[in-house]
C-alpha positions in Angstrom: -72.4 1.6 -9.5 -69.1 3.3 -10.5 -69.8 6.2 -8.2 -70.3 3.8 -5.3 -67.0 2.0 -5.9 -65.2 5.4 -6.0 -66.7 6.4 -2.7 -65.6 3.1 -1.0 -62.1 3.5 -2.4 -61.9 7.1 -1.2 -63.1 6.1 2.3 -60.6 3.3 2.5 -57.7 5.6 1.5 -58.7 8.0 4.3 -58.8 5.3 6.9 -55.4 3.9 5.7 -53.9 7.4 5.9 -55.2 8.0 9.4 -53.8 4.7 10.5 -50.4 5.5 9.0 -50.4 9.0 10.7 -51.3 7.5 14.0 -48.4 5.0 13.9 -44.9 6.4 14.7 -41.9 5.0 12.9 -39.1 5.2 15.5 -35.4 4.6 14.7 -33.6 2.1 16.9 -31.7 3.7 19.7 -28.0 3.1 19.0 -24.5 4.4 19.4 -21.9 4.3 16.6 -18.2 4.2 17.4 -14.9 3.6 15.6 -12.2 1.4 16.9 -8.6 1.7 15.7 -5.6 -0.6 16.4 -2.0 -0.9 15.3 0.2 -3.9 15.5 4.0 -3.4 15.0 6.1 -6.4 14.1 9.7 -6.9 13.1 10.1 -7.4 9.3 11.3 -10.7 8.0 12.1 -9.7 4.4 13.2 -6.6 2.5 12.5 -5.6 -1.1 15.3 -3.6 -2.7 14.6 -1.7 -6.0 17.8 -0.8 -7.9 18.3 1.2 -11.1 21.0 0.7 -13.7 21.4 3.6 -16.2 23.8 3.7 -19.2 24.5 6.6 -21.6 26.4 6.5 -24.9 26.3 8.3 -28.2 26.2 5.0 -30.1 23.2 2.7 -29.9 25.1 -0.5 -30.2 27.6 0.5 -27.6 25.0 1.6 -25.0 23.3 -1.7 -25.3 26.6 -3.6 -24.9 27.7 -1.6 -21.9 24.3 -1.7 -20.3 23.8 -5.5 -20.7 27.2 -6.1 -19.0 26.4 -3.8 -16.1 23.1 -5.5 -15.5 24.8 -8.9 -15.5 27.4 -7.6 -13.0 24.6 -6.4 -10.6 22.7 -9.6 -10.9 26.0 -11.5 -10.2 26.5 -9.4 -7.1 23.0 -10.3 -5.9 23.5 -14.0 -6.5 26.8 -13.8 -4.6 24.7 -13.0 -1.5 22.7 -16.2 -1.8 19.6 -14.7 -3.3 17.8 -17.3 -5.5 16.8 -16.5 -9.1 13.1 -16.4 -8.2 13.7 -13.5 -5.8 15.2 -11.1 -8.4 13.7 -9.8 -11.6 14.1 -6.9 -14.0 10.9 -4.9 -13.5 11.3 -2.0 -16.0 13.5 -1.6 -19.1 13.7 1.4 -21.4 15.9 2.6 -24.2 15.4 6.1 -25.5 17.3 8.8 -27.5 18.6 12.0 -25.8 17.9 15.0 -28.0 19.5 18.4 -28.3 17.4 21.3 -29.6 19.1 23.1 -32.5 18.0 26.1 -34.6 14.9 26.1 -36.7 13.2 23.6 -34.3 15.5 20.8 -35.4 16.3 18.2 -32.8 19.5 16.2 -33.0 20.2 12.9 -31.2 23.3 13.3 -29.1 23.2 10.0 -27.1 21.1 7.0 -26.1 19.9 6.2 -22.6 19.1 2.7 -21.4 17.6 2.0 -18.0 16.8 -1.2 -16.1 15.1 -1.6 -12.8 16.1 -4.6 -10.8 13.9 -5.8 -7.9 15.5 -8.0 -5.2 13.6 -9.8 -2.4 16.0 -10.6 0.5 14.8 -13.0 3.2 18.0 -12.8 5.3 18.1 -9.3 6.6 21.6 -9.9 8.1 22.9 -9.8 4.5 21.2 -6.5 3.6 24.2 -4.1 4.1 26.6 -6.4 2.2 24.0 -6.9 -0.6 23.5 -3.1 -1.0 27.2 -2.4 -1.0 27.9 -5.1 -3.6 25.2 -4.0 -6.0 26.3 -0.4 -5.9 29.9 -1.4 -6.5 28.8 -3.7 -9.4 27.2 -0.8 -11.3 23.8 0.0 -9.8 23.6 3.8 -9.7 20.2 4.3 -8.2 18.4 3.0 -5.1 14.8 3.6 -5.9 13.4 2.2 -2.7 14.0 -0.1 0.3 10.9 -1.7 1.7 10.9 -3.8 4.9 7.8 -6.0 5.3 6.4 -9.1 6.9 5.4 -12.4 5.3 2.9 -13.1 8.1 0.6 -10.2 7.2 -2.7 -12.3 7.5 -1.8 -13.2 11.1 -1.1 -9.7 12.2 -4.0 -8.2 10.3 -6.4 -10.5 12.2 -4.8 -9.4 15.4 -5.2 -5.8 14.5 -8.9 -6.3 13.6 -9.6 -8.1 16.9 -8.0 -5.3 18.9 -9.9 -2.7 16.9 -13.3 -4.4 17.6 -12.4 -4.6 21.3 -11.5 -0.9 21.3 -14.8 0.0 19.6 -16.8 -1.9 22.2 -14.9 -0.3 25.1 -15.5 3.1 23.6 -19.2 2.4 23.1 -19.6 1.2 26.8 -17.8 4.3 28.0 -19.9 6.7 25.9 -23.2 5.0 26.8 -22.3 4.9 30.5 -21.8 8.7 30.6 -25.5 9.0 29.6 -26.7 6.2 31.9 -27.3 3.8 29.1 -26.3 0.2 28.5 -24.8 -1.2 25.3 -26.7 -4.1 23.7 -26.2 -6.2 20.6 -24.1 -4.9 17.6 -26.3 -3.7 14.9 -23.7 -3.3 12.1 -20.0 -3.7 11.6 -18.0 -1.9 8.9 -14.3 -2.2 8.2 -12.3 0.7 6.9 -9.8 0.7 4.1 -7.1 -1.5 5.7 -5.0 -2.9 2.8 -1.5 -3.9 2.2 0.2 -2.2 -0.7 2.8 -4.7 -1.9 3.4 -3.1 -5.3 7.0 -2.1 -5.6 7.1 -1.0 -9.2 9.4 2.0 -9.6 9.2 4.3 -12.6 12.1 6.5 -13.6 11.4 10.1 -12.7 7.9 9.4 -11.3 8.7 8.7 -7.7 7.6 5.7 -5.7 4.2 4.8 -4.0 3.7 2.5 -1.1 0.8 1.1 0.9 -0.4 2.6 4.2 0.7 -0.5 6.1 4.2 -0.5 4.9 7.3 1.0 6.5 9.8 2.1 3.8 13.1 3.8 4.3 14.7 5.4 1.3 18.4 5.2 0.5 19.8 8.3 -1.1 22.4 8.1 -3.9 25.9 7.5 -2.9 27.9 4.7 -1.4 26.5 2.3 1.1 29.0 3.3 3.7 27.4 6.8 3.8 23.8 5.5 4.3 23.3 2.9 6.9 19.8 1.4 6.8 18.3 -0.3 9.8 15.1 -2.3 9.5 12.4 -0.6 11.7 9.0 -2.1 12.4 6.2 -2.9 10.0 2.9 -1.3 11.1 -0.3 -3.2 10.4 -3.4 -1.1 11.1 -7.1 -1.8 11.4 -10.1 0.6 11.4 -13.5 -0.8 12.4 -16.8 1.1 12.8 -19.5 -0.6 14.9 -23.1 0.4 15.7 -24.5 -1.0 19.0 -28.1 -1.0 20.1 -28.8 0.9 23.4 -30.9 -1.1 25.9 
């Protein structure tokens, strides 16, 4: 009885294998394309990152001097009508400055205190005056100047729609060259389209921005020497679509 069951099972497996071999698994005929789009808009706000740095050989004195300079810079910002919610101290540090002496002995020669002040200005007409006033008040470093738009969602949707339209037009053109017709979309995938709004600046570490930002850097020196004009904010979209071929 066991031998009979084994024989039946073996025959069934052979028939199933033959049926599987006789059936062809065909991939759907398709064309995959990528659509890219870019929307450029005028910025409606600017984020200014300033640095205040103080050095003194006495710890108490460096704190006293530095606190006053920070207050002066913040007062210059307020003088241009910037509300308190649009300015903040983003980074504060206090560290000793050493000098290497003989026998691997280090001696503290001074103390350095640094503060990063982040200002968001919504009236771009006041930008030049704000920058000049803060530099004159005691800001020694301009870490970054970032122009951006508050209507990112609106323009990002526009860029996506244009990217999808571009992908479809490309698919139709490619299929037409081969005498084919484009059918329904089989899959849609969006690329890495993100808005990098982080404006944190670290002393001595440079500055990073998102791919959808336009940033213009101000060098050290007086504002009269460096005139900054707001350019355009570029919002990009990258869409990959797979269409069936009819």
